[in-house]
Residue, then its C-alpha position, 0 to 999 in steps of 0.5 A: m579154497l578154504k576160507e574163514i572169517q576171523i576177528w583180529d586185533c587192530p594193529f594200531c589200538g590193539k583191540n579185537t575189532v578187525q574182521i578178516l577173511y582168511f585163506p590158509k595155505t593149502a596143498r593139493p596134488e596136480k597131474t601135469s603132462w610133463g610130470g609122467s605118472r607122478a603127481w605134483m603138489k600145487v601149493s597156494r599161498e596164504q591170503i588175508v583180506v581185511q573186511s572192516g575197519c576198526s570201530n575203536c580207533g576209527k582206522n579204515v580198511e586201507e590203513i589196516e591193510k597197509e599196516l598188516k602188510k609191513 
């Protein structure tokens, strides 16, 4: 699965200080026993993992995750 580390804006103070581990949405062909010769596409959903809190306003990882999931 592809992943990249990104720096996002804090949802509370707006400063560019929150480190995020980002897994984009991907699709890959997958053969199944019931699908015959046709390959089906398996799609994984986008995932975001907060790696650090905000150094500017002091919010921790849990608070930022909760705000981003709203």
